[in-house]
C-alpha positions as CSV (number, residue, x, y, z in Angstrom):
1,M,160.4,146.3,114.3
2,N,159.2,147.3,117.7
3,P,155.6,146.0,118.1
4,N,154.8,149.1,120.3
5,V,155.6,151.6,117.5
6,F,152.8,152.8,115.1
7,D,152.9,150.7,112.0
8,I,152.8,153.1,108.9
9,T,152.5,150.3,106.3
10,E,149.5,148.8,108.0
11,A,147.8,152.2,108.6
12,T,148.3,153.3,104.9
13,K,146.8,150.0,103.8
14,R,143.8,150.5,106.0
15,L,143.4,154.0,104.4
16,G,143.5,152.3,100.9
17,I,146.9,153.9,100.1
18,T,148.6,151.2,98.2
19,E,151.8,153.2,97.6
20,L,153.4,156.4,98.8
21,Y,154.3,159.2,96.5
22,R,158.1,159.7,96.1
23,M,158.0,162.8,98.2
24,Q,156.4,161.0,101.0
25,K,158.9,158.2,100.9
26,T,161.8,160.7,100.9
27,M,160.3,162.6,103.8
28,L,160.3,159.4,105.9
29,S,164.1,159.1,105.4
30,V,165.0,162.9,105.4
31,F,163.3,163.7,108.7
32,K,165.7,161.5,110.7
33,E,168.6,163.6,109.6
34,H,167.1,167.1,109.5
35,D,164.9,168.9,111.9
36,N,163.8,171.6,109.6
37,V,162.3,170.6,106.2
38,V,160.3,172.5,103.7
39,L,158.1,170.9,101.1
40,H,157.0,172.9,98.1
41,S,154.6,171.2,95.8
42,P,151.3,171.7,94.3
43,T,147.8,171.1,96.0
44,G,146.9,167.5,95.9
45,S,150.6,166.2,95.7
46,G,150.7,164.5,99.3
47,K,152.2,167.2,101.4
48,T,149.8,166.7,104.4
49,L,150.6,163.0,104.6
50,S,154.3,163.8,104.1
51,F,154.3,165.9,107.2
52,L,152.3,163.5,109.3
53,L,154.3,160.3,108.4
54,P,157.3,161.2,110.5
55,I,155.1,162.1,113.5
56,L,153.2,158.9,113.2
57,S,156.5,156.8,112.9
58,G,157.5,157.9,116.4
59,I,154.2,157.2,118.2
60,I,154.4,154.5,120.9
61,T,151.0,152.6,120.6
62,N,150.8,151.3,124.2
63,G,151.7,154.4,126.1
64,T,149.4,156.6,128.1
65,N,151.2,159.8,127.4
66,I,150.1,162.3,124.6
67,E,152.5,161.5,121.8
68,A,151.7,164.3,119.4
69,V,149.5,167.6,119.1
70,I,148.7,168.6,115.5
71,I,147.6,172.1,114.8
72,T,146.1,173.1,111.5
73,P,145.7,176.5,109.9
74,S,142.4,175.6,108.3
75,R,139.3,173.3,108.6
76,E,140.1,171.7,105.3
77,L,143.6,170.5,106.6
78,A,142.1,169.3,109.9
79,L,139.6,167.1,108.0
80,Q,142.5,165.5,106.1
């Protein structure tokens, strides 16, 4: 693993997440093959993290450029 790439496993541990939901694990593999993915699932099922994981997995931690811009439709999602 490239030491300059964001470590998702370490980040989730720091957040107290011991295991990803099935949807989140699937998203990490699916996004590499598809550029248009729709997740349909009830509130509280982990969709927000599912969308963030692919973004985080591509961030270069020692760079000086903006790596991602995240726009949310509501304050509640921004707080997540």
